[in-house]
C-alpha positions, 0 to 999 in steps of 0.5 A, a space after each residue: 493548505 500548508 505551504 510546501 516547497 519542492 526542489 531537485 538535487 543535481 543527482 536527481 533526488 526529489 525533495 519535498 519540504 513541509 514545515 509545521 512549527 506546531 510541535 517540536 518534532 520532525 518527520 523524514 521519509 524516503 520513498 523509492 520508486 520500486 515495489 513488489 510489482 518490479 521485483 524480478 520473476 523467480 525472486 518473489 518477495 525480493 522487494 520486501 526482503 531488500 527493505 529488511 536489508 536496508 536496516 542492517 548497517 551501511 559502509 560507515 555504520 555497523 549493524 543495529 546502529 540505525 536503531 540505536 541512533 534513532 531510539 537514543 534520540 527519542 525517535 521512531 522509525 520503520 519501513 514498508 513495501 507496497 505494490 509500487 514503492 518502498 518507504 522508510 521513515 524516522 520521526 524525531 525531536 526537531 533538534 535531531 533532524 540532521 541525524 535522520 538525514 545522515 542515516 537516510 543518506 548513508 544507506 542510500 549511498 551504500 547499505 551493508 550487503 553481506 552474506 551473513 546479513 542476507 541469510 539472517 534476513 531471509 530467515 526473518 522474512 520467512 518467520 514473518 510469513 509463517 506468523 502473518 500468513 501460513 499459521 494464521 486463519 485467513 492469512 494472505 486473504 485477500 491480498 496474496 490469494 486474490 491477485 493470481 485469480 484476477 490477474 495473469 501477468 507475473 508483476 500483478 499476480 505473484 505473491 509479494 511476500 515471497 515464496 520460500 524457495 525464491 527467497 532462499 535462492 536470493 544471492 548477493 549479486 541479486 541484491 547488488 543489481 537491485 540496489 544499483 537499479 532502483 535505489 538511486 537518488 534519481 529514483 527516490 523522493 525525500 520528504 521532511 515535514 514538521 518543525 524545521 527551518 526550510 533554509 537550514 533543512 536545504 543546507 543539511 540536505 545538500 550536505 548529506 545527500 548532495 554527494 550521493 552518486 547519480 545513477 539514472 532512474 530505471 525506465 517506468 514500466 507499464 503493468 497494464 493488462 486487460 481485465 477478465 473477459 468473463 468471471 474467473 474463479 479460484 479456490 484455496 483451502 485454509 487449514 486454520 479458517 473456522 468458516 468459508 470465505 470469499 473475495 471478489 476482485 474487480 479492476 478499478 479506474 486508473 488511480 493516477 490518470 482517472 482519479 475522480 473515477 477512482 475516488 468514486 470507487 472509494 465512496 462506493 466502498 463506503 456506501 456498501 460496507 462502511 458502518 452498520 447502516 451500509 447496504 451490504 451490512 444491512 442486508 447480509 449481516 442484519 436482515 437475512 443474515 448470510 455472512 458474519 463479516 463483510 468488507 469492501 475497499 480500493 487497493 489490496 493494501 488501501 487506496 493511493 498505494 499503486 498505479 494502474 492496475 488497481 483492485 476493488 475487492 469485496 470480502 465476506 466470511 460466511 457460515 458453512 450452511 450458506 453457499 457462496 452463490 447465495 452471497 454472490 447473488 445478494 451482492 450482485 443484487 445490491 450492486 444492481 440497485 445502486 447502478 439503477 438508482 443512485 444513493 440519496 444525498 444523505 447516504 452519500 454525504 454520510 460516507 464522504 463526511 466519514 472519508 473527510 474526517 478520516 483523511 484529516 485525522 490521518 494527516 494530523 499525524 506527522 508520520 502519516 503526513 510525511 509518508 503521504 506527501 512522499 507517496 503523492 509526489 512519487 505517484 502523482 507528482 503533486 504532494 499537495 494533492 494529499 490535502 485536496 483529497 477531502 474536497 475531491 471526495 466531497 465533489 463525487 456525485 450520486 451519479 458517479 457512485 452509480 456509474 462505479 457500481 455499474 462497472 462492477 460486472 459479474 462478467 468481468 471479475 475474479 471470485 476466490 473461494 476459501 474453504 476450511 480444511 474440514 478433515 484437519 479441523 475434526 
């Protein structure tokens, strides 16, 4: 396990340093403890919109300067919005470390929030929604469409991409309030990973971030709500979908405080749908067949991206002549088999070995490692936990997987049915 160091600046900024001299590149990321679950009611999509605004210049840099500085240095950059955090990163040649630190500190201090930038980025986000959701088959399936069926509260159920009306009503006052509340150094984690000298990095971090004014971090909110008391259903007509689809949503163990139970759900997802030999692939695709595509996973975007509550989902696309009830019945039967008879050792090891290989491969990429260390510091208070996940996953037993399957009950789930618009497709 690599040696990491952690410290906190006087203004509350948490810092993770992960030196690795094997390649002459360095990764810098900043994670802010705010995602779309924290955006105000009536402002759906605001966290993602604000992510876009953070690239539109600052009080000391003109619009597009961030892009030009990183790209002219031979680097890459991006940002992304998640349920419970928003991240920004640069990967650059190691000699350009100070440039990345300056850029992130500069926009943490004062992004350029203007009426022109806001109007422009509202249009950009609306076009992104058209491209990725409204004009695409199965757009928003299941991450936008399933939550309002499974959950009841606004933070958990609403559309994190945003409603056009809400986006258009966003104001500069909304932006200023959002920045003041959530984009303080005390609500953020800075991560530096790759080829750098730790003492020099500390000096540069103090130089660029040390004088960013302190503002208190907002109180941590709980998004807890009870699971469904029975099966709840929702319907969606997709004008672009060639075939019907369904998504089943279940509540998972708390990702932070019940990590081993959460990991058992990840292994269960692999047993169900990972590879041609998996349970649901074998039965629903090859033997019967009932579906053209089947998948299962933890988290609507992937694992380790949210606090409690988080979602276990099973999705399927099926021919029109196959009823949803046949698909649901077959899935329930396979879950019942796993609940009563745990998987054998070979089946379990195949899944955990794939997970371990995937985790090691992901962490070998500097950008993934940098972002992973930052998110694990933010969500778990322990960046090095990222390196221990493979061993924790390998320790999951067949009985753990069986218990996870038993918890996915038909009487406490959401079922989303997606129907093609047959009138438009004729």
